[in-house]
VOPAGU-2260 file (C-alpha; in pm, 1 decimal, decimal comma):
REM VOPAGU-2260
SITE   aa  ch    i         X         Y         Z
SITE  UNK   A    0   -1644,4   -1881,4    4633,5
SITE  UNK   A    1   -1932,4   -1838,5    4389,2
SITE  UNK   A    2   -1902,5   -1466,1    4309,2
SITE  UNK   A    3   -1536,4   -1408,0    4376,4
SITE  UNK   A    4   -1379,6   -1193,6    4110,7
SITE  UNK   A    5   -1012,2   -1248,9    4064,2
SITE  UNK   A    6    -813,8    -942,3    3960,1
SITE  UNK   A    7    -620,3   -1014,6    3644,1
SITE  UNK   A    8    -261,7    -895,8    3648,4
SITE  UNK   A    9     -95,2    -788,3    3325,7
SITE  UNK   A   10     140,5   -1047,7    3185,1
SITE  UNK   A   11     427,1   -1011,1    2946,6
SITE  UNK   A   12     408,6   -1174,7    2605,7
SITE  UNK   A   13     653,2   -1443,0    2716,6
SITE  UNK   A   14     439,0   -1527,7    3020,9
SITE  UNK   A   15     128,1   -1533,2    2805,7
SITE  UNK   A   16     295,4   -1767,8    2560,3
SITE  UNK   A   17     406,6   -1998,9    2840,9
SITE  UNK   A   18      60,8   -2004,5    2990,7
SITE  UNK   A   19    -111,9   -2047,6    2655,6
SITE  UNK   A   20    -301,3   -1719,6    2686,2
SITE  UNK   A   21    -373,9   -1511,8    2380,7
SITE  UNK   A   22    -307,0   -1141,9    2384,6
SITE  UNK   A   23    -620,9    -943,8    2313,0
SITE  UNK   A   24    -594,2    -668,3    2058,4
SITE  UNK   A   25    -712,6    -337,6    2194,5
SITE  UNK   A   26    -986,4    -180,4    1982,8
SITE  UNK   A   27    -890,5     134,2    1798,5
SITE  UNK   A   28   -1035,1     455,3    1937,5
SITE  UNK   A   29   -1234,6     695,2    1721,6
SITE  UNK   A   30    -967,6     965,3    1739,9
SITE  UNK   A   31    -695,7     723,8    1632,5
SITE  UNK   A   32    -915,8     592,8    1349,6
SITE  UNK   A   33    -990,1     948,0    1231,5
SITE  UNK   A   34    -620,8    1040,5    1242,0
SITE  UNK   A   35    -518,1     732,4    1041,3
SITE  UNK   A   36    -811,2     783,5     803,6
SITE  UNK   A   37    -711,4    1143,0     731,4
SITE  UNK   A   38    -346,7    1055,5     689,5
SITE  UNK   A   39    -353,4     731,0     490,6
SITE  UNK   A   40    -678,1     708,0     293,0
SITE  UNK   A   41    -592,3     992,3      50,3
SITE  UNK   A   42    -251,8     830,8     -15,6
SITE  UNK   A   43    -411,5     491,9     -72,6
SITE  UNK   A   44    -670,4     641,8    -307,2
SITE  UNK   A   45    -404,3     823,6    -509,5
SITE  UNK   A   46    -195,8     506,5    -538,3
SITE  UNK   A   47    -501,5     302,4    -639,4
SITE  UNK   A   48    -592,4     567,6    -895,3
SITE  UNK   A   49    -249,7     537,1   -1056,3
SITE  UNK   A   50    -260,4     157,4   -1038,9
SITE  UNK   A   51    -609,8     108,9   -1179,4
SITE  UNK   A   52    -679,3     421,7   -1380,7
SITE  UNK   A   53   -1043,8     419,0   -1269,7
SITE  UNK   A   54   -1176,9     651,6    -998,9
SITE  UNK   A   55   -1461,3     431,9    -873,2
SITE  UNK   A   56   -1251,8     116,6    -858,8
SITE  UNK   A   57    -971,2     312,3    -689,1
SITE  UNK   A   58   -1206,0     448,0    -421,2
SITE  UNK   A   59   -1343,9     100,3    -356,4
SITE  UNK   A   60    -998,8     -61,1    -333,4
SITE  UNK   A   61    -853,0     214,8    -113,4
SITE  UNK   A   62   -1148,7     209,2     125,1
SITE  UNK   A   63   -1142,0    -166,6     158,2
SITE  UNK   A   64    -763,3    -180,5     205,0
SITE  UNK   A   65    -775,4      87,4     473,8
SITE  UNK   A   66   -1069,6     -68,3     657,4
SITE  UNK   A   67    -921,3    -417,4     659,5
SITE  UNK   A   68    -582,5    -289,9     772,6
SITE  UNK   A   69    -735,1     -78,5    1049,0
SITE  UNK   A   70    -939,6    -375,6    1168,3
SITE  UNK   A   71    -652,6    -622,1    1180,0
SITE  UNK   A   72    -316,2    -448,6    1208,0
SITE  UNK   A   73    -145,5    -295,5    1505,3
SITE  UNK   A   74    -173,2      78,5    1457,6
SITE  UNK   A   75      96,4     192,9    1701,6
SITE  UNK   A   76     364,5     202,9    1429,8
SITE  UNK   A   77     235,0     419,9    1146,6
SITE  UNK   A   78     501,9     312,3     896,4
SITE  UNK   A   79     413,9     -53,9     956,5
SITE  UNK   A   80      47,7      41,5     910,2
SITE  UNK   A   81     133,4     212,5     579,4
SITE  UNK   A   82     325,6     -92,8     456,0
SITE  UNK   A   83      43,5    -331,7     551,1
SITE  UNK   A   84    -220,2    -105,4     392,9
SITE  UNK   A   85     -12,6     -84,1      72,9
SITE  UNK   A   86      26,2    -462,9      67,1
SITE  UNK   A   87    -350,4    -507,1      92,3
SITE  UNK   A   88    -410,9    -232,7    -164,4
SITE  UNK   A   89    -180,5    -401,4    -416,8
SITE  UNK   A   90    -364,3    -731,2    -380,2
SITE  UNK   A   91    -705,0    -565,7    -418,6
SITE  UNK   A   92    -592,8    -358,0    -716,0
SITE  UNK   A   93    -446,1    -665,2    -883,3
SITE  UNK   A   94    -783,7    -839,7    -855,6
SITE  UNK   A   95    -971,3    -529,3    -972,4
SITE  UNK   A   96    -731,4    -472,5   -1265,1
SITE  UNK   A   97    -836,7    -800,5   -1424,5
SITE  UNK   A   98   -1190,6    -669,5   -1474,2
SITE  UNK   A   99   -1101,6    -322,1   -1598,7
SITE  UNK   A  100   -1051,1    -242,0   -1963,3
SITE  UNK   A  101    -775,7      14,0   -1913,3
SITE  UNK   A  102    -727,9     368,7   -1800,7
SITE  UNK   A  103   -1027,2     602,0   -1807,4
SITE  UNK   A  104    -995,7     927,7   -2001,2
SITE  UNK   A  105   -1190,2    1106,5   -1725,3
SITE  UNK   A  106    -892,9    1079,0   -1489,4
SITE  UNK   A  107    -721,1    1387,7   -1627,8
SITE  UNK   A  108    -946,0    1606,2   -1409,5
SITE  UNK   A  109    -855,9    1415,1   -1091,9
SITE  UNK   A  110    -479,1    1464,7   -1109,3
SITE  UNK   A  111    -249,4    1763,3   -1158,3
SITE  UNK   A  112     -23,6    1823,1   -1460,5
SITE  UNK   A  113     264,8    1599,9   -1351,4
SITE  UNK   A  114      18,7    1333,5   -1239,2
SITE  UNK   A  115    -154,3    1337,0   -1577,5
SITE  UNK   A  116     179,8    1278,9   -1750,1
SITE  UNK   A  117     256,8     993,2   -1510,4
SITE  UNK   A  118     -89,1     844,1   -1570,5
SITE  UNK   A  119     -28,8     850,3   -1943,7
SITE  UNK   A  120     306,2     673,3   -1904,3
SITE  UNK   A  121     171,1     418,0   -1657,9
SITE  UNK   A  122    -116,0     334,2   -1891,8
SITE  UNK   A  123     130,2     169,8   -2128,9
SITE  UNK   A  124     281,1     -56,2   -1861,6
SITE  UNK   A  125     157,9    -388,6   -1730,7
SITE  UNK   A  126      12,7    -407,1   -1379,8
SITE  UNK   A  127     330,5    -548,2   -1220,3
SITE  UNK   A  128     542,3    -262,6   -1354,2
SITE  UNK   A  129     280,4      -0,6   -1260,2
SITE  UNK   A  130     271,4    -147,4    -910,7
SITE  UNK   A  131     646,7    -100,2    -862,9
SITE  UNK   A  132     653,9     253,6   -1002,4
SITE  UNK   A  133     354,5     362,0    -792,8
SITE  UNK   A  134     495,4     214,8    -471,3
SITE  UNK   A  135     826,9     390,5    -532,4
SITE  UNK   A  136     729,5     721,5    -693,7
SITE  UNK   A  137     378,5     788,1    -561,5
SITE  UNK   A  138     385,0     627,3    -217,5
SITE  UNK   A  139     756,9     684,3    -159,0
SITE  UNK   A  140     842,6     336,9     -26,8
SITE  UNK   A  141    1201,5     214,6     -17,7
SITE  UNK   A  142    1310,6     -94,1    -211,6
SITE  UNK   A  143    1320,1    -287,4     117,6
SITE  UNK   A  144     959,5    -190,6     195,2
SITE  UNK   A  145     849,1    -267,2    -161,4
SITE  UNK   A  146    1002,3    -613,3    -127,1
SITE  UNK   A  147     806,5    -669,6     194,4
SITE  UNK   A  148     482,5    -540,5      39,6
SITE  UNK   A  149     512,4    -760,8    -269,8
SITE  UNK   A  150     652,9   -1064,6     -89,0
SITE  UNK   A  151     981,7   -1094,2    -276,3
SITE  UNK   A  152    1349,8   -1051,8    -206,6
SITE  UNK   A  153    1496,5    -704,6    -189,8
SITE  UNK   A  154    1725,0    -786,1    -482,6
SITE  UNK   A  155    1431,8    -896,6    -701,3
SITE  UNK   A  156    1230,0    -588,7    -608,4
SITE  UNK   A  157    1524,8    -364,2    -694,8
SITE  UNK   A  158    1581,3    -530,8   -1031,9
SITE  UNK   A  159    1211,8    -523,3   -1124,2
SITE  UNK   A  160    1186,7    -159,0   -1016,7
SITE  UNK   A  161    1490,6     -69,4   -1227,5
SITE  UNK   A  162    1335,3    -238,2   -1534,6
SITE  UNK   A  163    1000,5     -66,1   -1475,5
SITE  UNK   A  164    1167,6     274,8   -1447,8
SITE  UNK   A  165    1361,9     203,7   -1767,1
SITE  UNK   A  166    1032,2     128,6   -1944,5
SITE  UNK   A  167     879,5     454,8   -1819,0
SITE  UNK   A  168    1188,9     648,9   -1927,0
SITE  UNK   A  169    1178,4     479,2   -2268,2
SITE  UNK   A  170     816,1     596,8   -2311,5
SITE  UNK   A  171     925,8     952,4   -2239,4
SITE  UNK   A  172    1236,5     924,4   -2452,3
SITE  UNK   A  173    1473,8     982,8   -2162,5
SITE  UNK   A  174    1740,5     712,7   -2126,7
SITE  UNK   A  175    1838,5     583,3   -1784,3
SITE  UNK   A  176    2212,7     609,8   -1732,4
SITE  UNK   A  177    2396,1     292,7   -1635,4
SITE  UNK   A  178    2431,0     276,2   -1259,1
SITE  UNK   A  179    2175,7     552,0   -1200,3
SITE  UNK   A  180    2033,4     528,0    -849,6
SITE  UNK   A  181    1662,7     444,6    -835,2
SITE  UNK   A  182    1472,3     508,9    -513,9
């Protein structure tokens, strides 16, 4: 009886819950990590760049958000991974934004023509408004996903996004028509 090895059978989640067993998270393989890294890190960096306006702080926040998400989240569903990474990125950028003095003028070289115009417009907004515009316009999240990322109701996210877009349009001098669809 001393060295008997009992073969462990796979259990369903319900059986594991009943028995008090914890499901072990499978470690991510190198190929899966590389695929997620190549797909999501550039998007996270670009979003952080628009949120913070500082290249070094954006690289730091994007790298940390990606690494923490890859270490803790289930990576089978890539959209869920993107939402969780964006949620972490927003929190890290919010903390980093407190220490930054504003947008850097050196960012014009890092973005294309349309991006430079967006950077200029976002520079005049507060962090909360920038966050909504970046999640919608740069990262292409729906209002429902934005609500989940920011931890608010879908209605509140939609209203805040509408106000933020109105502020951006006011900076450009382009009015938003009543009832215009945003997202």
